[in-house]
C-alpha positions as CSV (number, residue, x, y, z in Angstrom):
1,M,0.0,0.0,0.0
2,K,1.4,3.4,-1.0
3,K,0.4,6.9,0.0
4,L,1.7,10.2,-1.4
5,L,2.2,13.4,0.5
6,F,3.5,16.8,-0.7
7,L,5.2,19.2,1.6
8,A,6.3,22.7,0.7
9,L,9.1,23.5,3.2
10,G,9.8,26.8,4.9
11,A,13.3,28.1,5.6
12,G,13.4,26.8,9.2
13,W,13.3,23.0,8.4
14,M,15.1,20.9,5.9
15,P,15.2,17.1,5.5
16,F,18.6,15.4,6.2
17,P,19.4,12.4,3.9
18,G,21.3,9.7,5.7
19,C,19.4,10.1,9.0
20,A,16.4,7.7,8.6
21,P,15.7,6.2,12.0
22,S,14.0,2.8,12.3
23,Y,11.7,1.8,15.2
24,I,10.8,-1.8,16.0
25,K,7.9,-3.1,18.0
26,V,8.0,-6.8,19.0
27,L,4.4,-8.1,18.8
28,D,5.0,-11.7,19.8
29,R,8.0,-13.5,21.2
30,K,8.5,-17.2,22.1
31,G,11.9,-17.9,23.6
32,P,14.1,-20.2,21.6
33,T,15.6,-23.2,23.5
34,T,18.8,-22.5,21.5
35,P,19.7,-19.7,19.1
36,F,19.2,-20.4,15.4
37,T,22.2,-21.5,13.4
38,N,21.0,-21.5,9.8
39,I,18.3,-18.9,8.8
40,F,16.7,-18.7,5.4
41,A,15.9,-15.0,4.6
42,F,13.0,-13.9,2.4
43,Y,12.1,-10.4,1.4
44,V,8.6,-9.8,0.1
45,D,7.6,-6.4,-1.2
46,E,3.9,-6.9,-0.5
47,A,2.0,-7.8,2.6
48,C,0.8,-11.4,2.9
49,N,-1.2,-13.5,5.3
50,F,1.1,-16.0,7.1
51,S,-1.8,-17.5,9.1
52,L,-2.5,-19.7,6.0
53,A,-1.6,-23.4,6.0
54,D,2.1,-24.1,5.3
55,S,1.9,-25.2,1.7
56,T,-0.7,-22.5,0.8
57,G,1.3,-19.8,2.6
58,Y,4.4,-20.9,0.6
59,N,2.6,-20.8,-2.7
60,I,0.8,-17.5,-2.2
61,C,3.3,-15.5,-0.1
62,L,6.7,-16.8,-1.1
63,K,6.7,-18.5,-4.4
64,A,4.8,-15.7,-6.2
65,S,7.4,-13.2,-4.9
66,F,10.5,-14.9,-6.0
67,N,9.1,-15.7,-9.5
68,D,8.3,-12.1,-10.1
69,L,10.9,-10.8,-12.7
70,N,10.2,-7.2,-11.8
71,S,11.2,-7.6,-8.2
72,V,14.2,-10.0,-8.4
73,A,16.9,-7.4,-8.4
74,G,15.4,-5.5,-5.4
75,R,14.7,-8.6,-3.5
76,S,18.2,-9.8,-4.0
77,R,19.7,-6.5,-2.8
78,V,17.6,-6.5,0.4
79,E,18.3,-10.1,1.2
80,R,22.1,-9.5,0.8
81,L,21.8,-6.6,3.3
82,I,19.8,-8.8,5.7
83,A,22.5,-11.5,5.5
84,S,25.4,-9.1,6.0
85,S,23.6,-7.4,9.0
86,L,22.5,-10.5,10.8
87,A,25.1,-13.1,10.1
88,T,27.5,-13.9,12.9
89,K,30.1,-16.6,13.7
90,A,27.4,-18.7,15.2
91,T,24.5,-18.0,12.8
92,A,24.5,-18.2,9.0
93,I,22.0,-16.2,6.9
94,L,21.1,-17.6,3.5
95,S,19.4,-15.5,0.9
96,S,16.5,-17.1,-0.8
97,A,17.2,-15.1,-4.0
98,N,20.4,-17.1,-4.5
99,L,18.6,-20.4,-4.2
100,L,15.0,-20.2,-5.4
101,G,13.0,-18.8,-8.3
102,V,14.0,-17.2,-11.5
103,N,17.3,-16.0,-10.1
104,G,18.1,-19.2,-8.2
105,A,21.4,-21.1,-8.2
106,G,22.3,-23.4,-11.1
107,T,19.6,-24.5,-13.6
108,N,17.0,-25.5,-11.1
109,T,13.5,-24.4,-12.0
110,D,11.6,-26.5,-9.4
111,D,9.6,-24.1,-7.2
112,S,7.3,-26.6,-5.7
113,Y,6.6,-26.8,-2.0
114,S,8.1,-30.3,-1.8
115,Y,11.4,-29.0,-3.3
116,F,11.4,-26.1,-0.9
117,R,11.1,-28.6,2.0
118,K,13.9,-30.8,0.7
119,L,16.1,-27.7,0.1
120,M,15.7,-26.6,3.8
121,D,16.5,-30.1,5.0
122,S,19.6,-30.4,2.9
123,L,20.8,-26.9,4.1
124,H,20.0,-27.8,7.7
125,I,17.7,-24.7,8.0
126,D,16.3,-24.2,11.5
127,G,14.8,-20.8,11.0
128,I,13.0,-18.8,8.3
129,L,13.0,-15.0,8.4
130,V,10.4,-13.2,6.4
131,V,10.5,-9.4,6.0
132,Q,7.6,-8.0,4.0
133,Q,6.8,-4.4,3.1
134,R,3.3,-3.6,4.3
135,F,2.9,0.2,3.8
136,M,4.8,3.0,2.1
137,E,4.2,6.7,2.3
138,K,6.1,9.0,0.0
139,E,6.7,12.6,1.1
140,Y,7.7,15.1,-1.6
141,Y,9.3,18.3,-0.5
142,R,10.3,21.7,-2.0
143,T,13.0,23.9,-0.8
144,P,12.7,27.7,-0.4
145,V,14.6,30.0,-2.7
146,A,15.5,33.7,-1.7
147,G,13.3,36.0,-3.8
148,G,14.2,39.4,-5.1
149,A,11.9,42.4,-5.3
150,P,11.4,45.3,-7.7
151,A,12.9,48.7,-6.9
152,G,11.0,50.5,-4.2
153,R,9.4,47.4,-2.8
154,S,10.5,45.3,0.2
155,A,11.7,41.8,-0.5
156,A,9.7,38.8,0.5
157,P,11.5,36.5,2.9
158,F,11.5,33.7,0.3
159,S,9.6,32.3,-2.6
160,I,8.8,28.7,-3.3
161,Q,10.0,26.9,-6.4
162,S,7.5,25.1,-8.5
163,T,9.7,22.0,-9.0
164,V,10.0,19.1,-6.6
165,D,13.5,18.9,-5.2
166,G,13.4,15.5,-3.3
167,E,11.3,12.8,-1.6
168,L,11.4,10.9,1.6
169,D,10.0,7.4,2.2
170,H,8.2,6.3,5.4
171,V,7.9,2.5,5.3
172,T,6.3,-0.1,7.6
173,F,7.6,-3.7,7.5
174,D,6.1,-6.9,9.0
175,C,8.8,-9.3,10.2
176,Y,8.4,-13.0,11.1
177,L,10.8,-15.6,12.4
178,L,9.4,-19.1,11.8
179,Q,10.5,-22.7,12.2
180,P,10.5,-24.9,9.1
181,K,8.1,-27.4,10.7
182,D,5.4,-24.7,11.3
183,L,5.2,-21.8,8.8
184,N,2.0,-20.4,10.1
185,N,3.1,-20.0,13.8
186,P,5.9,-17.5,14.1
187,V,8.2,-17.7,17.1
188,W,8.9,-14.0,16.8
189,K,6.8,-11.3,15.1
190,A,7.5,-7.6,14.9
191,E,6.5,-4.4,13.2
192,L,9.3,-2.2,11.9
193,E,9.0,1.4,10.8
194,T,11.7,3.4,9.0
195,K,11.1,7.2,8.8
196,G,12.3,9.7,6.3
197,A,14.6,7.7,4.0
198,A,16.0,9.7,1.1
199,T,17.2,6.7,-0.8
200,T,16.4,3.0,-1.1
201,H,19.9,2.2,0.1
202,E,19.4,4.3,3.3
203,L,16.0,2.8,3.9
204,N,17.2,-0.8,3.7
205,H,20.3,-0.2,5.7
206,S,18.4,1.4,8.5
207,M,15.8,-1.4,8.5
208,T,18.3,-4.3,8.5
209,R,20.3,-2.7,11.3
210,A,17.2,-2.4,13.5
211,L,16.2,-6.0,12.7
212,A,19.6,-7.4,13.6
213,K,19.7,-5.6,16.9
214,S,16.3,-6.8,17.9
215,L,16.9,-10.5,17.0
216,I,20.3,-10.5,18.8
217,D,18.9,-8.7,21.9
218,D,16.1,-11.3,22.0
219,G,18.5,-14.2,21.9
220,Y,17.5,-15.7,18.5
221,I,20.9,-14.9,17.0
222,V,24.2,-15.1,18.9
223,R,26.9,-12.6,18.2
């Protein structure tokens, strides 16, 4: 879901690219008996219902995403960031973009649920992390420009340009950590908000740093 805002800015406030904070709210938490060692990471750019049965949830929420040619590059970039932010000496993070779907490894084209289960078994996956973008709000802004004045008249403090100078993204993500044996019952669930990102790179870096901190603090990943 996307929403657009337009903001004409006065001289006293300006956006600062590179300063997009992320806030995370943990909605449900089940303590792991041991930290996860091999986590399969999925990024989905649309909200999906993970209360569905395992195979149905896979086919609707995951398979459709990684077979979408339009989203492969973006999905791969975000999953690489997730992997680099969350991976530790004790926990490996595997990107689904490297192993499944149209951009998968080798010549494999099997995207069935049975192959997905076999792949997780062969890789000894004990956790599945799903990050999905639920809501995006775009804020367009204009910067003030000093205005001149005809002779004999006082100058106005500023005039506003008619062109858009930049945009900021405010994005909400739903995050789930699941166990392979039960895809519709997350052991950890959170809502993550990133505010005022000027670039996609900034947005994703802020989001993945907040995600990593929360999962490490909650004991699902060991440093």
